[in-house]
C-alpha positions as CSV (number, residue, x, y, z in Angstrom):
1,M,54.5,-2.4,-32.0
2,H,54.3,-5.8,-31.3
3,C,54.3,-9.2,-33.4
4,W,51.2,-10.1,-34.7
5,K,52.6,-13.2,-36.3
6,A,55.4,-14.7,-37.1
7,Y,56.1,-16.7,-40.5
8,S,59.0,-19.1,-40.2
9,V,60.0,-19.7,-43.9
10,D,62.3,-22.2,-43.5
11,R,60.9,-24.0,-40.6
12,K,57.4,-23.9,-42.1
13,H,59.0,-25.4,-45.5
14,H,62.2,-26.7,-45.9
15,F,64.0,-25.9,-49.1
16,F,63.5,-29.8,-50.4
17,R,59.8,-29.3,-49.9
18,R,59.7,-26.0,-51.3
19,F,61.7,-27.4,-54.5
20,F,59.6,-30.3,-54.9
21,I,56.5,-28.0,-54.7
22,S,57.9,-25.7,-57.2
23,A,58.5,-28.2,-59.7
24,I,55.2,-29.4,-59.5
25,I,53.6,-26.3,-60.0
26,S,55.8,-25.9,-62.9
27,V,55.4,-29.1,-64.5
28,F,51.6,-28.7,-64.2
29,V,51.8,-25.0,-65.7
30,F,53.2,-26.2,-68.5
31,I,51.1,-28.8,-69.1
32,I,48.1,-26.4,-68.9
33,S,49.6,-23.8,-71.1
34,Y,51.2,-26.1,-73.7
35,V,47.7,-27.7,-74.0
36,T,46.3,-24.6,-74.5
37,M,48.2,-22.7,-77.0
38,Q,48.3,-25.9,-78.8
39,A,45.0,-25.8,-78.8
40,I,44.6,-21.9,-79.5
41,A,46.7,-22.2,-82.5
42,A,48.5,-24.7,-83.8
43,R,51.6,-23.9,-85.3
44,E,55.0,-25.1,-86.3
45,F,57.5,-24.8,-83.9
46,N,60.8,-23.1,-84.8
47,D,63.9,-24.6,-82.9
48,K,66.0,-21.9,-83.8
49,F,67.5,-19.3,-81.2
50,F,67.8,-22.3,-78.6
51,L,70.6,-20.4,-77.1
52,V,68.6,-17.2,-76.8
53,F,66.3,-19.6,-74.8
54,L,68.8,-21.0,-72.4
55,C,70.0,-17.6,-71.8
56,C,66.7,-16.3,-70.5
57,F,66.4,-19.5,-68.8
58,I,69.6,-18.3,-67.0
59,I,68.9,-15.2,-66.2
60,L,65.2,-15.5,-65.5
61,Y,65.8,-16.2,-61.7
62,P,68.0,-12.8,-61.2
63,V,65.9,-10.9,-63.2
64,H,63.0,-12.3,-60.7
65,K,65.0,-11.1,-57.8
66,F,65.3,-7.9,-59.4
67,F,61.4,-7.2,-59.8
68,H,61.4,-7.7,-56.0
69,I,63.8,-5.7,-55.2
70,V,62.2,-2.3,-57.3
71,P,59.5,-1.8,-54.9
72,I,61.7,-1.8,-51.7
73,M,64.9,0.7,-53.6
74,S,64.5,3.1,-51.0
75,Y,65.2,0.5,-48.2
76,Y,68.4,-0.9,-50.0
77,K,70.8,0.6,-47.3
78,H,68.8,-2.2,-44.9
79,M,69.3,-4.9,-47.5
80,K,71.6,-7.7,-46.7
81,W,72.3,-10.4,-49.9
82,E,73.3,-14.1,-49.3
83,I,74.0,-16.4,-52.3
84,E,73.4,-20.8,-50.9
85,R,74.2,-23.0,-53.3
86,Y,71.6,-26.4,-53.0
87,F,73.2,-28.9,-55.4
88,R,76.5,-27.7,-55.7
89,I,75.0,-25.8,-58.9
90,L,71.8,-24.3,-58.2
91,P,72.8,-21.0,-56.4
92,V,69.6,-19.7,-54.5
93,I,69.7,-15.4,-53.7
94,D,68.8,-14.5,-50.3
95,L,67.7,-11.1,-49.6
96,K,66.8,-9.6,-46.2
97,V,65.7,-5.8,-45.5
98,R,66.6,-5.7,-42.0
99,H,64.3,-2.6,-41.1
100,P,60.2,-2.6,-41.0
101,I,58.7,-2.2,-44.5
102,P,55.0,-0.8,-44.8
103,K,52.6,-3.8,-45.7
104,A,51.0,-2.5,-49.0
105,R,54.9,-2.2,-50.2
106,F,56.2,-5.4,-48.7
107,G,53.1,-7.2,-50.7
108,L,53.9,-5.0,-53.9
109,A,57.5,-6.4,-54.0
110,L,56.5,-9.7,-53.5
111,I,53.9,-10.2,-56.4
112,L,55.7,-8.0,-58.9
113,P,57.9,-10.4,-60.8
114,F,54.8,-12.6,-61.2
115,I,52.6,-10.0,-63.0
116,V,55.4,-8.1,-64.9
117,L,57.2,-11.4,-66.1
118,N,53.9,-13.6,-66.7
119,V,52.1,-10.5,-69.0
120,L,55.8,-10.3,-70.8
121,F,55.3,-14.0,-71.8
122,F,51.6,-14.4,-72.6
123,A,52.5,-11.4,-74.7
124,A,55.2,-13.1,-75.9
125,L,52.9,-16.5,-76.7
126,F,50.5,-13.7,-79.0
127,L,53.8,-11.8,-80.9
128,Y,56.0,-15.1,-81.2
129,P,53.8,-18.3,-81.8
130,Q,56.4,-19.9,-83.5
131,F,58.3,-20.2,-80.2
132,G,55.6,-21.1,-78.0
133,H,57.6,-24.1,-76.6
134,Y,60.2,-22.1,-75.5
135,I,57.6,-19.2,-73.9
136,T,55.7,-22.1,-72.4
137,I,58.8,-23.9,-70.6
138,L,59.9,-20.2,-69.3
139,L,56.7,-19.2,-68.2
140,A,56.4,-22.4,-66.4
141,Y,59.6,-22.1,-64.6
142,H,58.9,-18.7,-63.3
143,N,55.4,-19.5,-61.9
144,G,57.7,-22.3,-59.8
145,I,59.8,-19.5,-58.6
146,S,56.8,-17.5,-57.8
147,A,54.9,-20.1,-56.0
148,F,55.9,-19.4,-52.3
149,D,56.1,-15.6,-53.3
150,L,52.0,-16.0,-53.9
151,L,52.0,-17.8,-50.8
152,Y,53.7,-15.6,-48.7
153,F,51.1,-12.9,-50.5
154,K,48.4,-14.6,-49.8
155,T,49.6,-14.7,-45.8
156,L,50.2,-10.6,-45.7
157,F,47.0,-10.0,-47.6
158,F,44.9,-11.3,-44.3
159,S,47.0,-9.8,-41.9
160,P,46.1,-6.1,-40.4
161,K,46.1,-3.3,-42.9
162,N,48.5,-0.8,-41.2
163,A,50.8,-3.6,-40.3
164,L,54.3,-3.8,-41.1
165,V,56.7,-6.1,-42.3
166,E,59.9,-7.0,-41.1
167,E,62.6,-10.3,-42.0
168,N,64.6,-11.8,-39.7
169,N,66.7,-15.1,-40.4
170,E,64.1,-17.6,-40.3
171,G,61.2,-15.5,-42.2
172,Y,59.5,-12.5,-41.3
173,E,57.2,-11.1,-38.5
174,I,54.0,-8.9,-39.4
175,L,54.0,-6.0,-36.6
176,V,51.0,-4.1,-35.5
177,E,50.7,-1.0,-33.4
178,N,50.4,-1.2,-29.8
179,D,46.5,-1.0,-28.5
180,P,46.2,1.9,-27.1
181,W,44.0,0.2,-24.5
């Protein structure tokens, strides 16, 4: 096996740059989803259940990380967890798998939280339009969290078909079989 491409996450996108880009994406998603929701069904909003919204906001990030783990649960023995703190209060969960993973499974692990949680948020928008302001905030926040997952997925998508992915301290490497010639 040899390395087809090494993708250094921290070197290419430092934490503060990722934070800024994610915040910008969150703002744009909120504006677009809120205006669209108001154009389709302008309703009077209900401010009840603010504590439920706050709890959902707090647990959204761990739930997002959980959906990253579901497709690669069979590699649990090879997982390494770290929690880093930024701005003294913002915990960031860093999960690394120290074993090569097939490209398709790693790609599913990257994209699954985005698909599942966004479908749930859109369904909630239609089922509970009176709480649309809360749901669009959660949707925007989640899309900000998912922004770099989608960027990594795009890089992985254009890699060779039978590649393996191995994570390291700087990011991940896409490994391919040695050419027999």
